[in-house]
C-alpha positions as CSV (number, residue, x, y, z in Angstrom):
1,M,86.1,117.9,133.1
2,I,87.8,120.8,135.6
3,K,85.2,121.8,138.4
4,K,86.8,119.3,141.1
5,F,90.1,120.5,139.8
6,F,89.5,124.0,140.6
7,I,87.6,123.8,143.6
8,T,90.5,121.9,145.3
9,L,93.2,123.7,144.4
10,L,91.1,127.5,145.1
11,L,91.3,126.3,148.7
12,I,94.9,124.9,148.4
13,I,95.5,128.0,146.8
14,L,94.1,130.5,149.2
15,A,94.6,128.8,152.3
16,G,97.6,127.0,151.9
17,A,100.5,127.6,149.5
18,G,99.0,131.8,149.6
19,V,100.0,132.5,146.1
20,F,98.5,135.9,145.9
21,G,100.4,137.4,148.9
22,V,103.6,135.8,147.4
23,M,103.5,135.9,143.8
24,T,105.8,138.0,142.2
25,W,106.3,139.1,138.2
26,R,109.3,136.6,138.4
27,A,107.4,133.5,139.3
28,A,104.5,134.9,136.9
29,K,106.9,134.6,134.2
30,G,108.7,131.5,135.0
31,V,111.6,129.7,135.2
32,P,114.0,130.2,132.2
33,A,113.3,127.4,129.6
34,D,117.2,126.7,129.5
35,D,117.2,125.5,132.7
36,I,114.2,123.4,132.6
37,D,115.6,121.9,129.0
38,A,118.8,120.8,130.9
39,K,117.2,119.2,133.8
40,Y,114.9,117.3,131.1
41,M,116.4,116.7,127.4
42,T,117.9,112.9,127.0
43,S,120.0,111.2,124.4
44,D,116.9,110.1,122.9
45,D,115.1,113.8,122.5
46,R,115.0,115.9,119.9
47,I,113.6,119.2,119.1
48,V,111.7,119.3,115.8
49,E,110.2,122.2,113.6
50,I,106.5,121.0,112.9
51,A,104.2,123.7,111.3
52,G,105.4,126.0,112.5
53,A,106.6,125.2,116.0
54,Q,109.9,123.7,118.2
55,V,108.3,120.2,119.4
56,R,110.1,117.8,121.7
57,V,109.9,114.2,120.3
58,R,111.2,111.2,121.6
59,E,111.6,108.2,120.1
60,Q,112.7,104.5,121.7
61,G,112.5,101.2,120.0
62,P,113.3,99.8,116.9
63,E,113.2,102.2,114.1
64,D,110.8,99.3,112.2
65,G,108.7,98.5,114.7
66,H,105.1,99.2,114.0
67,P,104.7,102.8,115.4
68,V,102.9,103.8,118.5
69,L,102.6,107.9,119.6
70,L,101.5,108.4,123.1
71,V,100.1,111.6,123.8
72,H,99.9,113.6,127.3
73,G,97.1,115.0,129.3
74,F,96.8,119.0,130.4
75,T,99.7,120.3,132.6
76,H,101.7,117.1,131.8
77,S,104.9,116.1,129.6
78,L,105.9,113.4,127.6
79,E,107.4,111.8,130.8
80,T,103.8,110.2,131.9
81,W,104.8,107.8,129.7
82,N,107.6,106.7,130.6
83,N,106.5,103.4,132.4
84,W,104.9,102.5,129.5
85,T,107.8,103.3,126.8
86,D,110.2,100.8,129.3
87,A,107.6,97.9,128.8
88,L,106.9,98.5,124.5
89,K,110.1,99.8,123.2
90,S,111.6,96.5,122.6
91,D,108.9,95.6,120.8
92,Y,107.8,98.8,118.6
93,R,108.9,101.8,117.6
94,V,107.5,104.7,120.8
95,I,106.9,108.2,120.0
96,R,105.4,110.6,122.4
97,Y,105.8,114.3,122.4
98,D,104.9,117.3,124.2
99,L,101.8,118.9,123.5
100,L,102.1,122.2,122.3
101,G,102.2,125.1,125.5
102,H,103.5,121.9,127.5
103,G,106.5,120.4,128.7
104,L,110.0,121.3,126.7
105,T,108.0,122.3,123.5
106,G,106.5,125.6,125.4
107,P,103.9,127.9,123.8
108,D,103.1,127.9,120.3
109,P,104.0,130.8,118.6
110,L,100.5,130.6,116.4
111,E,98.6,129.6,119.7
112,R,96.9,126.3,118.3
113,Y,95.2,124.8,121.8
114,A,92.0,124.7,121.4
115,P,91.5,120.7,121.0
116,Q,90.2,120.4,117.3
117,E,93.6,122.3,116.8
118,R,95.6,119.8,119.1
119,A,94.0,116.6,117.1
120,A,94.9,118.9,113.6
121,F,98.4,118.5,114.7
122,I,98.8,115.3,115.6
123,G,98.6,114.8,111.8
124,D,101.3,117.6,111.4
125,I,103.4,115.3,113.5
126,M,102.9,112.2,111.5
127,D,103.9,114.1,108.6
128,A,107.3,115.3,110.3
129,L,108.4,112.1,111.5
130,G,106.8,109.9,108.0
131,L,104.5,107.9,109.6
132,D,101.6,107.1,107.4
133,S,99.8,105.1,109.7
134,V,100.1,104.9,113.6
135,V,98.4,103.5,116.6
136,I,97.7,106.4,118.8
137,A,97.3,106.1,123.0
138,G,96.3,109.2,124.7
139,N,95.5,110.3,128.5
140,S,92.6,112.8,129.4
141,L,93.2,115.7,127.0
142,G,95.5,114.0,125.2
143,G,93.1,111.2,124.3
144,L,89.9,114.0,123.5
145,A,92.7,114.7,120.7
146,A,93.7,111.2,120.0
147,W,89.8,110.5,119.5
148,R,89.2,113.3,117.5
149,F,91.6,112.7,115.2
150,A,90.6,109.0,114.6
151,A,87.1,110.7,113.9
152,E,88.8,112.6,110.8
153,Q,91.4,110.7,109.6
154,G,91.3,107.0,110.2
155,D,92.8,106.1,107.4
156,K,95.7,106.8,109.7
157,V,94.9,105.5,112.7
158,N,95.2,101.3,112.9
159,G,94.3,101.3,117.0
160,L,93.2,103.5,119.3
161,I,94.0,103.3,123.1
162,L,91.9,106.0,125.2
163,I,92.9,106.3,129.0
164,S,90.2,108.8,130.9
165,A,89.7,110.7,127.1
166,G,87.5,113.9,127.6
167,A,85.1,113.5,125.4
168,F,81.1,114.3,127.1
169,P,80.3,118.0,128.2
170,L,80.9,118.3,131.9
171,N,80.5,120.5,134.7
172,G,79.9,123.8,132.4
173,V,82.4,123.2,129.8
174,S,80.3,122.1,126.5
175,D,79.8,124.1,122.9
176,T,81.5,127.5,125.2
177,P,84.8,127.0,127.7
178,A,84.4,127.5,131.4
179,E,85.3,130.7,133.2
180,I,88.7,130.1,134.4
181,P,89.0,131.5,138.2
182,A,91.5,133.9,139.2
183,A,93.1,131.4,141.7
184,M,93.5,129.0,138.9
185,K,95.3,131.5,136.4
186,A,97.6,132.0,139.5
187,Y,98.2,128.7,140.2
188,L,99.3,127.6,136.3
189,L,101.4,130.9,136.4
190,T,103.4,130.2,139.6
191,A,102.5,126.3,140.5
192,P,103.2,126.7,144.0
193,E,104.3,123.1,145.4
194,A,101.0,122.6,147.9
195,G,99.1,123.3,144.4
196,V,100.9,120.6,142.6
197,R,100.7,118.4,145.1
198,A,97.1,118.9,145.7
199,S,96.5,118.2,142.2
200,A,98.6,115.1,141.9
201,E,96.1,114.1,144.9
202,I,93.1,114.3,142.6
203,I,94.6,113.0,139.7
204,Y,96.2,109.9,141.5
205,G,93.2,107.6,143.1
206,D,96.0,106.6,145.5
207,D,98.0,109.0,147.4
208,S,100.7,106.6,148.5
209,K,101.6,106.5,145.0
210,I,102.5,110.0,144.3
211,T,106.3,110.4,144.9
212,D,108.3,113.4,145.2
213,G,110.4,113.5,142.3
214,R,106.7,113.3,140.4
215,V,105.4,116.4,141.8
216,A,108.9,118.1,140.7
217,T,108.3,116.9,137.7
218,M,104.9,118.5,136.9
219,R,105.8,121.3,138.6
220,D,109.0,122.0,136.7
221,M,107.2,121.7,133.3
222,I,104.4,124.2,134.7
223,R,107.1,126.9,135.6
224,R,109.1,126.9,132.3
225,E,108.8,130.2,130.8
226,G,105.6,130.4,129.3
227,N,103.9,127.7,129.9
228,G,101.7,128.9,132.3
229,Q,100.1,131.9,130.3
230,A,99.8,129.0,127.4
231,L,98.0,126.8,130.5
232,I,95.9,129.4,130.8
233,K,95.1,129.8,126.9
234,S,94.4,126.0,126.6
235,L,91.9,126.7,129.1
236,E,90.1,129.7,127.6
237,E,89.9,127.5,124.6
238,F,88.6,124.4,125.8
239,T,85.0,123.1,124.9
240,L,83.3,119.8,125.1
241,P,80.6,119.7,122.4
242,D,78.6,116.9,121.8
243,P,80.6,113.9,120.9
244,A,78.1,111.3,119.8
245,E,78.5,111.6,116.1
246,A,82.0,111.5,115.8
247,L,82.9,108.6,118.1
248,S,80.4,106.8,116.4
249,S,82.3,107.4,113.0
250,I,85.5,105.9,114.5
251,T,86.7,102.7,112.6
252,A,89.7,102.0,114.5
253,P,89.8,99.3,116.9
254,T,89.9,101.1,120.2
255,L,90.7,99.8,123.9
256,I,89.4,102.4,126.6
257,L,91.2,102.3,130.0
258,W,89.6,104.0,132.8
259,G,90.4,104.3,136.8
260,E,87.3,103.5,138.8
261,N,88.5,105.9,141.6
262,D,89.0,109.1,138.9
263,V,87.1,112.0,140.3
264,I,87.9,114.0,137.2
265,I,85.9,112.4,134.1
266,P,83.6,109.6,136.1
267,I,84.0,106.6,134.3
268,E,80.6,106.6,133.2
269,Q,81.9,108.6,130.3
270,G,84.3,105.8,129.5
271,R,80.9,103.7,129.0
272,R,79.3,106.4,127.3
273,I,82.1,106.6,124.9
274,E,82.7,102.1,124.5
275,E,78.9,102.7,123.5
276,L,79.2,105.2,120.7
277,I,83.0,103.7,119.0
278,P,81.7,100.6,117.1
279,N,84.4,98.7,117.5
280,A,85.5,99.3,121.5
281,R,86.6,97.6,124.5
282,L,85.9,99.1,128.6
283,L,88.4,98.0,130.9
284,S,88.5,99.6,134.3
285,Y,90.7,99.4,137.4
286,P,89.8,99.5,140.8
287,G,91.0,102.6,143.0
288,V,92.7,104.4,140.1
289,G,92.9,107.8,139.6
290,H,92.4,109.7,136.5
291,A,96.1,109.0,135.0
292,A,96.3,105.3,135.3
293,Q,98.8,104.6,133.2
294,E,101.2,106.7,135.7
295,E,99.2,105.0,138.8
296,A,98.5,101.5,137.5
297,P,101.6,101.0,134.5
298,E,102.2,97.3,134.7
299,E,98.2,96.3,134.6
300,T,97.7,99.1,131.9
301,V,100.5,98.2,129.6
302,A,100.0,94.5,130.4
303,D,96.2,95.4,128.7
304,A,97.6,97.6,126.1
305,K,100.1,95.1,124.7
306,A,97.3,92.7,124.3
307,F,95.4,94.9,122.8
308,L,98.0,95.9,120.2
309,E,99.0,91.9,119.6
310,S,95.4,91.6,118.4
311,L,94.6,94.3,116.4
312,N,94.2,91.9,113.1
313,Q,91.3,90.0,115.3
314,P,88.6,91.3,115.3
315,F,87.0,91.9,119.5
316,E,85.1,89.5,121.5
317,E,82.0,90.9,123.0
318,S,82.7,93.9,125.0
319,S,82.8,94.0,129.0
320,E,85.0,95.7,132.0
């Protein structure tokens, strides 16, 4: 899941950004949280104390609408779902939050960064917000947490949408984490603009869709004080044990969305997930990369809305 990401960033950092030559203690410490928070907090945001952590939560849409919980991926923040939320909030109660160690939530005092801990924390989010059951949509790391939660607490999941979700052992990550290169750690501690742009170019299938504003947001969220260290800790705890048994136990109807040009987690993994989850359908998008909700928002949210509207009906035979 991370090898190609590592390799490209290593080249950018060492050759183009010169991180090791310019990294200072101040840069490694990060940008003061207040500065970043003032830039991104909105009237729909609130900081909620959840299971010992201060979590940024954003809720939009009718309070009595069916709740849809959106979970973002590694190094990202709840802003990744802006387009989806705009399309869904008229009909659904759309809830999103910054993962522990990410965005404006920042570092977790209890350092619950392992995938199984992130899955369990979805339950804490639901308890704090008074949610008995939800539809969960997750991208990448968020998708990994989402399906693990659905496997463990299926009675709380009405439906599942997985966008390029982590699942199977890949590139040296299995029951044990992969070794994290020093240059990757330097990148996460400093987030040089060239490195963040390189990351976006890996994530997207079409570089022309990468905006300066998106790069700036990604960079700000990594550079927020304490996040770099938390992201490193997350990688040090990141494992991908064989998921077959857990995936096969998921009872929630599941929609799987995948960019056909995803170089971080290849679409073959999406096909394997579809085969294992009993009630699942895979849809794919030509030319799209790892964050299809950002790169192809109109197409993906249209498919998501159709899925949400049909949850009470059984799927027809799956096809791409």
